[in-house]
C-alpha positions in Angstrom: -110.8 -2.2 -25.2 -112.7 0.0 -27.4 -115.7 0.3 -24.6 -112.9 1.3 -22.1 -111.4 4.2 -24.1 -114.8 5.5 -25.2 -116.0 5.2 -21.4 -113.0 7.2 -20.7 -113.7 9.6 -23.7 -116.8 10.2 -22.3 -115.8 10.8 -19.0 -113.6 13.6 -20.3 -116.3 15.1 -22.0 -118.4 15.6 -19.1 -115.0 16.7 -16.9 -115.3 20.2 -15.8 -112.7 22.6 -16.6 -112.1 23.7 -13.2 -111.8 21.3 -10.0 -113.2 24.2 -7.7 -115.0 27.6 -7.8 -111.9 29.0 -6.2 -110.0 27.7 -9.5 -112.7 29.8 -11.9 -112.5 32.7 -10.0 -108.7 32.8 -9.5 -108.8 32.3 -13.5 -111.2 35.0 -14.5 -109.9 37.4 -12.1 -106.2 37.1 -13.4 -107.1 36.8 -17.1 -110.2 39.3 -16.8 -107.6 41.8 -15.3 -105.2 41.5 -17.7 -107.4 41.8 -20.8 -109.2 44.7 -18.8 -105.8 46.3 -18.5 -104.5 45.8 -22.2 -107.6 47.2 -23.3 -107.5 50.4 -21.6 -103.7 50.7 -22.4 -104.2 50.4 -26.0 -107.4 52.4 -26.6 -108.3 54.7 -23.5 -104.7 54.9 -22.1 -101.5 56.3 -23.0 -101.2 53.9 -25.8 -104.5 55.7 -27.4 -102.7 59.1 -27.7 -100.0 57.5 -30.3 -100.3 58.4 -33.7 -100.3 54.8 -35.3 -102.6 53.3 -37.9 -103.6 49.7 -36.8 -103.4 47.3 -40.1 -104.9 44.2 -38.8 -106.2 43.5 -42.5 -102.8 43.1 -43.3 -102.3 39.9 -41.1 -105.5 38.6 -42.8 -104.2 39.5 -46.5 -100.9 37.6 -45.8 -102.9 34.8 -44.0 -101.7 32.2 -46.4 -98.3 32.6 -45.5 -99.1 31.9 -41.8 -100.6 28.6 -43.0 -97.8 27.5 -44.6 -95.7 28.6 -41.7 -97.4 26.7 -39.3 -97.6 23.5 -41.5 -93.9 23.9 -41.7 -93.6 24.2 -38.1 -95.6 21.2 -37.6 -93.7 19.1 -39.7 -90.3 19.5 -38.1 -92.4 19.5 -34.4 -93.7 16.0 -35.9 -90.5 14.2 -36.6 -88.1 15.9 -33.6 -90.8 14.8 -31.4 -90.5 11.3 -32.7 -86.7 11.1 -33.1 -86.2 12.9 -29.6 -88.5 10.5 -27.7 -86.7 7.7 -29.1 -83.4 9.1 -28.3 -84.8 9.9 -24.8 -85.7 6.8 -23.9 -82.5 4.7 -25.2 -80.6 7.6 -23.1 -82.7 7.1 -20.1 -82.5 3.5 -20.0 -78.9 3.5 -21.3 -77.8 6.2 -18.0 -79.1 3.6 -15.6 -77.4 0.5 -17.2 -75.0 -1.7 -15.6 -73.0 -2.2 -18.4 -70.2 0.5 -18.3 -69.7 1.2 -22.2 -73.4 1.7 -22.6 -73.7 4.1 -19.4 -70.5 6.1 -20.6 -71.9 6.9 -24.1 -75.2 7.7 -23.0 -73.5 9.9 -20.1 -71.3 11.7 -23.3 -74.1 12.5 -25.6 -76.1 14.0 -22.4 -72.9 16.3 -21.7 -72.3 17.3 -24.9 -75.6 18.1 -26.3 -77.5 19.4 -23.3 -74.7 22.0 -22.9 -74.2 23.3 -26.4 -76.6 25.7 -27.4 -79.5 24.8 -29.9 -78.3 27.5 -32.6 -75.1 26.7 -32.4 -76.0 23.1 -33.1 -78.2 24.2 -35.8 -76.0 26.2 -37.6 -73.2 22.9 -37.0 -75.8 20.6 -38.3 -76.2 22.9 -41.5 -73.1 24.3 -42.3 -70.2 22.1 -40.7 -72.0 18.6 -41.1 -72.3 19.4 -45.0 -68.4 19.9 -45.0 -67.3 16.9 -43.4 -69.8 15.0 -46.1 -67.9 16.9 -48.9 -64.7 15.5 -47.6 -65.8 12.1 -46.4 -67.7 11.3 -49.4 -68.7 14.0 -52.1 -65.4 14.6 -52.8 -63.5 11.1 -52.8 -66.3 9.3 -54.4 -67.4 12.0 -56.6 -71.2 12.2 -55.2 -73.6 15.2 -54.2 -75.1 14.4 -50.9 -76.7 17.8 -50.1 -78.5 18.2 -46.2 -81.2 19.9 -46.7 -82.0 22.9 -44.1 -85.3 21.0 -42.7 -83.4 17.8 -42.3 -80.5 19.6 -40.7 -83.1 21.2 -38.1 -84.9 18.0 -37.2 -81.5 16.4 -36.4 -80.4 19.6 -34.2 -83.9 19.4 -32.3 -83.5 15.9 -32.0 -80.2 15.7 -30.5 -80.7 18.6 -28.3 -84.4 17.7 -26.9 -83.4 14.2 -26.7 -80.8 15.0 -24.3 -83.2 16.4 -21.8 -85.8 14.0 -22.0 -83.1 11.3 -21.2 -82.3 13.0 -18.0 -86.1 13.0 -17.4 -86.8 9.6 -17.9 -83.4 8.8 -16.2 -85.3 10.3 -12.9 -88.4 8.3 -13.5 -86.5 5.0 -13.7 -84.5 6.0 -10.7 -87.5 6.7 -9.1 -88.8 3.5 -9.2 -88.0 1.7 -5.6 -85.5 -1.0 -6.2 -88.0 -3.9 -4.2 -89.8 -3.8 -7.5 -87.3 -4.7 -9.4 -86.9 -8.0 -7.0 -90.2 -8.9 -6.7 -90.1 -8.7 -10.3 -87.0 -11.1 -10.2 -88.9 -13.4 -7.5 -91.7 -13.8 -9.9 -89.7 -15.1 -12.9 -89.6 -12.2 -15.4 -86.6 -11.6 -17.2 -84.6 -8.3 -16.9 -86.2 -7.5 -20.5 -89.8 -8.2 -19.3 -88.8 -6.6 -15.9 -88.2 -3.3 -18.2 -91.2 -3.7 -19.9 -93.6 -4.6 -17.8 -92.9 -3.0 -14.7 -90.3 -0.5 -14.9 -91.1 1.2 -18.1 -94.7 2.1 -17.5 -94.5 3.4 -13.7 -91.5 5.4 -15.0 -93.2 7.0 -17.8 -96.3 8.2 -16.1 -93.9 9.8 -13.7 -92.1 11.6 -15.8 -95.4 12.9 -18.1 -95.6 16.5 -16.5 -91.8 17.4 -17.2 -91.5 15.1 -20.4 -94.8 17.5 -21.7 -92.3 20.6 -21.1 -90.1 19.5 -23.3 -92.4 18.4 -25.9 -93.6 22.1 -25.7 -90.4 23.2 -25.9 -89.9 21.6 -29.2 -92.3 23.7 -31.0 -90.7 27.1 -29.1 -87.1 26.0 -30.1 -88.2 25.5 -33.9 -88.8 28.9 -34.0 -84.5 29.1 -34.5 -84.9 27.3 -37.3 -85.4 30.6 -39.3 -81.7 31.2 -39.1 -80.9 28.5 -41.6 -83.6 29.8 -43.9 -86.4 27.3 -43.1 -89.9 28.9 -44.2 -91.7 28.1 -40.7 -93.7 30.5 -38.9 -91.6 33.0 -37.6 -89.7 33.4 -40.8 -93.2 34.1 -42.6 -93.8 36.8 -39.6 -90.7 38.3 -40.2 -91.3 38.4 -44.2 -94.9 40.2 -43.4 -93.0 42.7 -41.1 -90.5 43.4 -44.0 -92.6 43.8 -46.9 -96.0 45.7 -45.0 -93.9 47.4 -42.4 -96.6 46.0 -39.8 -94.2 45.2 -37.8 -96.7 44.8 -34.3 -99.1 43.1 -35.9 -97.2 40.2 -38.0 -95.2 39.3 -35.0 -98.4 39.9 -32.6 -100.2 37.5 -35.2 -97.1 35.0 -35.1 -97.1 35.1 -31.4 -100.7 34.1 -30.4 -100.4 31.1 -33.8 -97.3 29.8 -31.6 -99.5 30.1 -28.5 -102.2 28.3 -29.7 -100.0 25.7 -31.0 -98.7 25.0 -27.6 -102.0 25.3 -26.1 -103.1 22.4 -28.6 -100.1 20.4 -27.6 -101.0 20.4 -23.9 -104.6 19.7 -24.5 -103.2 16.6 -26.6 -101.4 15.7 -24.0 -103.9 15.6 -21.1 -106.5 13.8 -23.2 -104.4 11.2 -24.2 -103.0 11.0 -20.6 -107.0 10.3 -19.5 -108.0 8.3 -22.5 -104.9 5.8 -21.8 -105.7 6.4 -17.7 -102.7 7.8 -17.2 -102.3 8.9 -13.5 -99.9 11.4 -12.7 -98.8 11.4 -9.1 -99.6 14.3 -7.0 -99.2 15.5 -3.4 -102.3 14.7 -1.3 
């Protein structure tokens, strides 16, 4: 097993970045052109005549705050990813279940949390849920249970993203032909073994691309966390702007760091996909 994984890793190292020379030319043409346009606009074009004192050194001076923000964002991302994946798998299976109660519960969860804006859910988890706990537990029993803002953020992000992941996984399960269920039953596999050994492995491979998009959405949606006073990357970008008035530099740094986090996540997904030999179905 270890040799197989090492062999796939070696093949991954030898794999070129571009499948064809046409892809390489298109990449260089598009991004090279955009870079040249940005350089011309800011240094030689209309933007060069504006009286603006570039202060990129401010971002470097405040780099420790940005690093703290990245740490908080990654902490929220990891826990939200784990919980939302678990919710998505159980919800996807529940939506295809033959048990009416389980199917109704899963459908209700998806329709509720998918159709309420994330900002509303986050505020409710932070302000509204605390009031519910105060009325039901704190006041009657003299307790002091408080919901930290980070817990409220992870709860809201997990419930919101888990609803979308549940729909993605449900579509992957529905795409498995009925004949595979019948073939598994004819070989003596139980229903649980069929789910574990036949259906879910194929369904999860099919839903890798849309599931990867939902994983990236966790990072991007975590920027909403600053509205409930969480010191994430967006929060510190705003604080740098408020203290130095270098808004362009501060928000550009935050934007590039968010882009870096998402690109690293995409690379990690592709790496795991190739290391474990998960081949995504593509058109011929």
